[in-house]
C-alpha positions in Angstrom: -0.1 0.1 -0.2 1.4 3.4 -0.9 1.1 6.5 0.8 2.6 9.6 -0.5 3.3 13.0 1.4 4.3 16.1 -0.4 6.4 17.4 2.3 8.4 20.4 3.5 10.4 19.6 6.6 10.4 23.2 7.7 6.6 23.0 8.0 5.0 22.0 11.4 1.8 20.6 9.7 3.8 18.5 7.3 6.2 17.2 10.0 3.1 16.4 12.2 1.4 14.6 9.3 4.5 12.7 8.6 5.0 11.8 12.3 1.4 10.3 12.5 1.9 8.3 9.2 5.1 6.8 10.7 3.4 6.2 14.0 0.8 4.3 12.2 3.4 1.9 11.0 3.3 3.0 7.5 6.6 3.9 5.2 5.6 6.6 3.2 6.9 7.9 0.0 8.1 11.4 0.9 8.5 13.9 -1.9 10.3 17.1 -1.1 8.0 19.2 -3.4 10.4 22.2 -3.2 13.3 20.0 -4.6 10.7 17.9 -6.8 7.7 20.2 -7.6 4.8 18.3 -8.9 3.9 18.7 -12.8 1.0 21.0 -13.5 -1.2 17.8 -14.0 -0.2 16.2 -10.9 -1.0 19.3 -8.9 -4.2 19.9 -10.6 -5.1 16.3 -9.8 -4.1 16.6 -6.2 -6.2 19.6 -5.8 -9.1 18.2 -7.5 -8.9 14.9 -5.5 -9.0 16.7 -2.4 -12.0 18.7 -3.3 -10.4 22.2 -3.2 -10.2 25.2 -5.3 -6.9 26.2 -6.8 -6.9 29.2 -4.7 -7.4 27.2 -1.5 -4.3 25.0 -2.4 -2.1 28.3 -2.5 -0.1 30.0 0.1 -1.4 33.5 -0.3 0.7 35.0 2.3 4.1 34.3 0.4 6.0 37.4 -0.7 6.0 35.7 -4.3 2.0 35.7 -4.2 2.1 39.4 -4.1 5.2 40.0 -6.3 3.5 37.9 -9.1 0.2 39.8 -8.8 -1.8 36.8 -8.2 -4.6 38.2 -6.1 -6.9 38.5 -9.2 -5.4 35.6 -11.2 -7.4 32.9 -12.8 -7.0 29.1 -11.9 -4.7 28.4 -14.9 -2.4 31.3 -13.7 -2.4 30.1 -10.3 -1.5 26.5 -11.3 1.4 27.7 -13.5 2.7 30.1 -10.7 2.6 27.1 -8.2 4.6 24.9 -10.4 7.3 27.6 -11.2 7.3 28.6 -7.5 6.5 25.7 -5.4 6.8 27.7 -2.2 3.2 28.9 -3.2 1.8 25.4 -2.8 0.1 24.8 0.5 1.2 21.7 2.4 1.4 19.1 3.2 -0.8 16.9 0.4 -1.1 13.4 1.4 -2.3 10.6 -1.0 -3.5 7.4 0.4 -5.9 4.7 -1.0 -8.6 6.5 0.9 -8.1 9.8 -0.7 -6.1 12.8 -0.8 -6.2 15.5 1.8 -4.6 18.8 2.6 -3.2 18.2 5.8 -3.7 21.6 7.6 -3.6 20.9 10.6 -1.4 17.8 10.2 -3.8 15.7 12.2 -6.1 15.8 9.2 -4.1 12.9 7.8 -5.8 10.6 10.2 -9.1 10.7 8.4 -7.5 9.1 5.2 -5.1 6.5 6.9 -6.2 3.1 6.2 -6.0 0.5 8.9 -2.5 -1.0 9.0 -3.5 -4.4 8.2 -5.8 -3.5 5.1 
């Protein structure tokens, strides 16, 4: 069973989600999304599967958000900006067989962790 976390080790929510995944006995696939940003298609898929709007998946308080003038940007421009500037991607996204979730706070990961023996 594969569990994937799009992780930023400097983020407390991301660290908490990873801690809970590990404590549940899983060995997740960890993607440092700042070093390995998702493609536009993968990012759009994560956002859609999580049931979020593109803007809800964006870190609007980052300086790049203001610098790029994204306040009134359409979804396509927001996706392009997140791919080009992965610091704009909200985190952590976690993918399990039970779904995709933006785990803010990190404890939300518990909602999509399958039983260990499943």
